[in-house]
C-alpha positions in Angstrom: 0.0 0.0 0.0 1.5 3.4 -1.1 1.7 6.2 1.5 -0.2 9.4 0.9 1.5 12.4 -0.7 0.3 16.0 -0.3 1.0 19.1 -2.4 0.8 22.8 -1.9 -2.1 25.1 -2.9 -1.1 28.1 -4.9 -3.6 30.3 -6.9 -6.2 27.5 -6.6 -3.8 24.9 -8.2 -2.0 22.0 -6.7 1.8 22.4 -6.9 4.9 20.4 -6.0 7.8 21.9 -4.2 11.5 21.9 -4.9 11.9 18.6 -3.0 9.9 15.8 -1.5 9.8 15.4 2.3 8.8 12.5 4.5 6.4 12.8 7.4 7.1 10.4 10.3 4.9 9.3 13.2 6.2 10.5 16.6 4.8 7.3 18.2 7.0 5.0 16.1 9.5 7.1 14.1 8.2 5.4 10.9 7.3 7.1 7.6 3.6 7.7 7.2 3.5 9.8 4.0 5.3 12.4 1.9 4.8 16.0 1.0 5.8 18.6 -1.5 8.5 20.5 0.4 8.4 24.2 -0.6 11.0 26.9 -0.5 11.6 30.4 -1.8 10.0 29.7 -5.3 6.8 28.5 -3.8 6.7 31.5 -1.4 7.3 33.8 -4.4 4.3 32.2 -6.2 2.1 32.4 -3.1 2.9 36.1 -2.7 2.3 36.9 -6.3 -1.0 35.0 -6.4 -2.2 36.7 -3.2 -1.3 40.1 -4.6 -3.1 39.4 -7.9 -6.2 38.2 -6.1 -6.2 41.3 -3.8 -6.0 43.6 -6.9 -8.3 41.9 -9.3 -11.1 40.2 -7.3 -13.8 41.8 -5.2 -12.6 40.1 -2.1 -11.3 43.3 -0.4 -14.6 45.1 -1.0 -17.2 42.4 -0.6 -17.8 41.6 3.0 -20.8 39.5 2.2 -18.6 37.2 0.0 -16.0 37.0 2.8 -18.6 36.0 5.4 -20.0 33.3 3.0 -16.6 31.9 2.3 -15.7 31.6 6.0 -19.0 30.0 6.8 -18.6 27.6 4.0 -15.0 26.7 5.1 -16.3 26.0 8.5 -18.9 23.6 7.0 -16.2 21.9 4.9 -14.0 21.5 8.0 -16.9 20.1 10.0 -17.5 17.5 7.3 -13.9 16.4 7.6 -13.6 16.7 11.4 -12.9 13.1 12.0 -10.2 12.9 9.3 -8.4 15.9 10.8 -8.6 14.5 14.3 -7.2 11.1 13.1 -4.3 12.8 11.3 -3.4 15.0 14.2 -3.2 11.9 16.4 -1.2 10.0 13.8 1.2 12.8 12.8 1.2 15.3 15.6 1.1 12.8 18.5 -1.9 14.3 20.2 -4.4 12.1 22.1 -7.7 11.9 20.3 -9.4 14.1 23.0 -6.7 16.8 22.5 -6.9 16.6 18.7 -10.7 16.9 18.9 -10.2 19.9 21.2 -8.1 21.6 18.5 -10.4 20.9 15.6 -13.5 21.8 17.5 -11.9 25.1 18.5 -11.1 25.9 14.8 -14.5 25.4 13.3 -16.4 28.0 15.5 -13.4 30.4 15.1 -14.1 30.5 11.3 -17.8 31.2 12.0 -17.0 33.9 14.5 -14.8 35.7 12.0 -17.5 35.4 9.4 -19.7 37.4 11.8 -16.9 40.0 12.3 -16.7 40.5 8.5 -20.3 41.6 8.6 -20.2 43.7 11.8 -17.0 45.6 11.4 -17.8 49.3 11.4 -16.0 52.7 11.5 -17.0 56.0 13.2 -18.7 59.2 12.1 -19.2 62.6 13.7 -20.3 66.2 12.9 -17.1 67.9 14.0 -18.5 71.4 13.4 -21.3 73.2 11.6 -21.3 71.7 8.1 -18.1 69.6 8.8 -18.3 65.9 8.9 -15.7 63.2 9.5 -15.9 59.4 9.2 -13.4 56.6 9.4 -13.5 53.3 7.5 -11.4 50.2 7.9 -9.7 48.9 4.8 -7.7 45.7 4.4 -4.0 46.1 4.7 -3.3 44.0 1.6 -1.5 40.6 1.6 -1.1 38.9 4.9 1.9 36.7 5.5 0.9 33.9 7.9 3.5 31.6 9.5 2.1 28.7 11.5 3.8 26.4 14.2 3.6 22.6 14.4 2.1 22.2 17.9 -1.5 23.0 16.9 -1.4 23.7 13.2 -5.1 23.7 12.4 -6.4 26.1 15.1 -3.4 28.3 15.0 -3.6 28.6 11.2 -7.3 29.5 11.5 -6.6 31.9 14.3 -4.4 34.0 12.0 -5.9 33.6 8.5 -9.6 33.8 9.5 -9.4 37.4 10.8 -7.1 38.3 7.9 -9.8 37.0 5.5 -12.6 38.7 7.4 -10.7 42.0 7.2 -10.5 41.6 3.4 -6.8 40.6 3.1 -5.5 37.9 0.9 -3.1 35.4 2.4 0.3 33.7 1.7 0.7 31.0 4.4 3.6 28.8 5.4 2.8 25.6 7.3 5.2 23.4 9.3 6.8 20.3 7.8 6.2 18.3 11.1 2.5 18.2 10.3 2.6 18.1 6.5 -0.1 15.5 6.0 -2.4 17.4 8.4 -1.6 20.6 6.4 -2.6 18.7 3.3 -6.1 18.1 4.7 -6.5 21.8 5.5 -5.4 22.7 2.0 -8.1 20.4 0.6 -10.7 22.1 2.8 -9.6 25.5 1.5 -9.7 24.3 -2.1 -13.2 22.8 -1.6 -14.5 26.2 -0.4 -16.2 27.3 -3.6 -17.0 30.8 -2.6 -13.3 31.5 -2.0 -11.7 33.0 -5.2 -8.5 31.4 -6.4 -5.5 33.1 -4.9 -7.2 34.5 -1.9 -5.4 31.8 0.3 -2.2 30.3 -0.9 -0.6 27.8 1.4 2.6 25.7 1.4 4.5 23.3 3.6 8.2 24.0 4.2 10.9 22.1 6.2 13.7 24.6 5.6 13.9 28.3 6.1 13.8 30.0 2.7 10.1 30.6 2.0 9.1 31.9 5.5 11.7 34.7 5.5 10.6 35.8 2.1 7.0 36.1 3.3 8.3 38.5 6.0 10.8 40.6 4.0 9.3 40.8 0.6 7.5 44.1 -0.2 4.7 42.1 -1.8 3.3 41.3 1.7 1.8 44.0 3.9 1.3 42.5 7.3 2.8 39.5 9.2 1.0 37.1 11.6 3.4 34.7 13.3 3.0 32.2 16.1 6.1 30.7 17.5 9.2 31.3 19.6 10.3 34.7 21.0 13.8 34.3 19.3 12.2 33.9 15.9 9.7 36.7 16.6 12.5 39.1 17.2 14.1 38.2 13.8 10.7 38.6 12.1 10.3 42.1 13.5 13.8 43.1 12.4 13.2 41.8 8.9 9.7 43.4 8.6 11.1 46.7 9.8 12.8 47.2 6.4 9.4 48.0 5.0 7.8 49.3 8.3 5.5 46.2 8.0 3.1 45.7 10.9 3.6 42.4 12.8 1.1 40.4 15.0 3.3 38.0 17.0 2.2 35.5 19.6 5.4 34.2 21.1 6.8 32.1 24.0 5.4 31.7 27.5 6.3 30.5 31.0 2.9 30.5 32.6 3.0 30.8 36.4 0.3 28.9 38.2 0.0 30.7 41.6 -1.5 28.6 44.3 -2.4 30.4 47.6 -2.9 28.7 50.9 -6.7 29.0 50.7 -6.9 27.3 47.3 -9.0 24.2 46.8 -6.2 21.7 46.2 -8.7 19.0 45.2 -9.7 21.2 42.3 -6.3 22.6 41.6 -4.1 19.5 41.4 -5.8 17.9 38.4 -5.7 21.1 36.5 -2.1 21.8 37.3 -1.3 18.3 36.1 -3.2 18.9 32.9 -1.4 22.2 32.4 1.9 20.4 32.3 0.8 17.4 30.2 -1.8 18.7 27.7 -0.4 18.5 24.2 2.6 16.9 25.9 3.5 20.3 27.2 3.9 21.7 23.7 1.7 24.7 24.3 2.7 28.3 24.6 0.4 28.6 27.6 1.5 25.4 29.3 1.5 25.8 33.1 5.2 25.3 33.3 5.8 27.2 36.6 4.0 26.2 39.8 4.3 28.8 42.5 3.2 27.4 45.9 2.3 29.5 48.9 4.7 28.3 51.6 2.0 27.2 54.2 0.5 24.8 51.6 3.7 24.0 49.6 4.5 20.6 51.3 1.0 19.3 50.6 0.9 20.6 47.1 4.3 19.2 46.3 3.3 15.8 47.6 0.1 15.7 45.6 1.8 16.9 42.4 4.5 14.3 42.6 1.9 11.6 42.9 -0.2 13.0 40.1 2.6 13.5 37.6 4.2 10.1 38.4 0.8 8.5 37.7 0.3 10.1 34.3 0.0 7.2 31.8 2.1 7.9 28.7 1.6 6.0 25.5 -0.3 5.6 22.2 -3.8 7.0 21.8 -5.0 3.5 21.1 -4.6 2.7 24.8 -7.7 4.1 26.5 -5.6 4.7 29.7 -3.2 7.1 27.9 -3.2 10.6 29.3 -0.3 11.9 27.4 1.1 11.1 23.9 4.6 11.7 22.5 6.3 15.0 21.8 6.7 15.9 18.2 9.8 13.9 17.4 12.7 12.0 18.8 15.1 15.0 18.6 12.7 17.0 20.7 12.4 14.3 23.3 16.2 14.0 23.6 16.6 17.8 23.9 14.0 18.0 26.6 15.4 15.1 28.5 18.9 16.7 28.4 17.4 19.9 29.9 15.9 17.9 32.8 19.3 16.2 33.4 21.1 19.5 33.5 18.6 21.0 35.8 20.0 18.9 38.7 22.9 21.3 38.9 20.6 24.1 40.3 17.4 22.4 41.3 16.0 19.3 43.1 14.4 16.7 40.8 11.0 15.8 42.3 9.8 13.8 39.3 12.5 12.6 36.9 10.3 11.8 34.0 12.5 11.1 31.0 12.4 8.9 27.9 9.8 6.1 28.0 12.0 4.0 25.7 15.6 5.1 26.0 16.8 2.9 23.1 13.7 3.4 20.9 13.0 5.6 17.9 9.7 7.0 19.4 9.2 10.4 21.1 7.5 9.4 24.3 8.6 11.4 27.3 7.3 11.2 30.9 6.5 14.4 32.7 9.1 16.0 35.0 9.0 18.4 38.0 12.0 20.3 39.2 12.0 22.3 42.5 14.1 25.5 42.3 14.7 28.5 44.7 16.2 31.0 42.3 13.7 32.4 39.7 16.7 33.3 37.6 17.6 29.6 37.0 17.7 28.8 33.3 15.0 26.2 33.6 12.7 28.9 34.9 13.7 31.5 32.4 13.7 29.3 29.3 10.7 28.0 27.5 11.1 24.2 27.5 8.1 23.4 25.3 7.6 20.0 26.7 6.1 18.2 29.8 8.5 19.8 32.3 7.4 22.1 35.2 9.3 23.9 37.9 8.1 24.2 41.6 8.8 27.3 43.5 7.7 28.6 46.9 6.6 32.1 47.8 5.9 33.9 51.1 3.2 36.4 50.4 1.4 38.2 47.6 4.3 40.5 46.8 6.7 37.6 46.6 4.2 35.7 44.4 3.9 38.7 42.0 7.6 39.3 42.0 8.4 35.6 41.1 5.6 35.4 38.5 6.9 38.5 36.7 10.6 37.4 36.9 10.8 36.1 33.4 10.9 38.0 30.1 7.5 36.3 29.2 4.0 37.6 29.8 1.6 35.4 27.9 -0.6 33.9 30.6 -0.9 33.2 34.3 -3.3 31.4 36.7 -4.3 32.3 40.2 -5.8 29.8 42.7 -7.6 31.1 45.8 -11.0 30.8 47.5 -10.8 34.5 48.3 -13.1 36.4 46.0 -10.9 39.5 45.9 -7.4 38.1 46.0 -7.2 36.7 42.4 -8.3 40.0 40.9 -6.0 42.0 43.0 -3.0 39.8 42.2 -4.0 39.4 38.6 -4.0 43.2 38.1 -0.3 43.1 39.0 0.8 40.3 36.8 2.5 40.9 33.5 0.3 38.6 31.5 -2.2 38.9 28.6 -4.5 36.3 30.1 -5.1 35.5 33.8 -7.2 32.5 34.7 -8.8 32.4 38.1 -9.1 28.9 39.6 -8.8 27.6 36.1 -6.4 27.2 33.1 -6.4 27.0 29.4 -9.8 28.5 28.7 -9.9 30.6 25.5 -13.0 32.3 24.0 -13.1 33.5 20.4 -14.8 36.7 21.4 -12.1 37.8 23.8 -8.6 38.9 22.7 -5.5 36.8 23.3 -1.9 37.9 23.3 1.1 38.6 25.4 2.9 41.2 27.4 6.7 41.8 27.3 8.6 39.3 25.1 5.5 37.1 24.6 4.5 39.1 21.6 2.8 42.1 20.1 -0.8 42.5 18.9 -3.9 40.5 19.7 -5.7 37.7 18.0 -9.3 36.5 18.7 -11.9 39.0 19.6 -12.9 42.1 17.6 -9.4 43.6 17.8 -8.0 40.7 15.7 -9.4 42.4 12.6 -7.4 45.5 13.4 -4.2 43.6 13.0 -5.0 43.3 9.3 -6.5 46.7 8.6 -5.7 50.3 7.8 -7.9 53.2 9.0 -8.9 55.8 6.5 -10.3 59.2 7.7 -12.7 61.0 5.4 -13.3 64.8 6.0 -16.3 66.4 4.3 -17.3 70.1 4.5 -20.7 70.8 3.0 -22.1 74.0 1.7 -24.7 75.1 4.3 -27.2 76.8 2.0 
């Protein structure tokens, strides 16, 4: 039986790349399919097609068409929901429940942005007798979208849906680690009949030639990137050559602050999930557990037991609570970081490779206790199932430790006190603060980071603004 092969979608046509890549299962390391591996030439074609569609179709001016296309795409995705879930499990290593969570978040996001396309408005005022002003929002032009491998479906939609709703056309780079999943998304886009050819152009790339061109080329007008802070800085530098706006959601080190009046029965399962969901490959992973000193011993004991009991294995095993990380190289990198952490921390849960001599990417969760918030394992985004455990003395100490990294994407505060979480949350450098919860995202509310966790916002009404220009009309009338 031949393995599947997927191609890129440029100007409504299927195209090969400059090479052929192989997609491998993180559960076995074995080849599961091949893909057209794109580069600079594919990126060039994607930009040119998007620019042509922006100039020659009615996409930028017809909000009714945009809404219909997004709604139809949501329907096409819903029809292929089970295929997408199965492929994410097979290729990305997610558990079926986690893959379903991703796909089921993407479908309503398309529909929400369809509504935004219809409800976006400007302002108007009579600024003086016979003098009127109004503003309208116009699409910025061609949006360059660069998508990470950890949640490729929902994170692609999170960027390209508001871009489309705003009236932009799109040139999008998808990650090679999820090439077959990308191929299913490309098929869904191609099957959206109300979407003019060239409005979305998408390619898969394993190297680093096409993505930089999307950022630096004058043919794109705005950049939307989700990924690491280090790459985000490079993107901003390259985009600055053309003063190109960037929307960047970058790294995170989410502090989970547990006060002595917290409900530990409710908190511990969520803290455990915050470390292990998507195998910790989540920008909002709860990778820093800050324990109020009076409750630290009990919380430590409970967390050790919970993390050591997490069943790691294939999704086919109904007992599995965490699948593999994305590939063997990532598993080895993360394991080495856990080993090196013993130089400045106390290993509470060793975790480590499930099969040290194997080719798979299974990795058990780890917990490292540290005193110094400047320790590298606290300051660095691990992007795997590894958490640190720190103790704090009071609210000031908790806030100081929580804000001690360069990141500011999200935080979580646990307390039965009705006022304390809001008071503490106001002082946290974080774009999202959960109270007695974690990982909850709503399409209608903005998402993004403080500090080095990014610029701009996606989700919510403001997401459209990342892909728009504002034009001011001034009209003086003859008052006869």
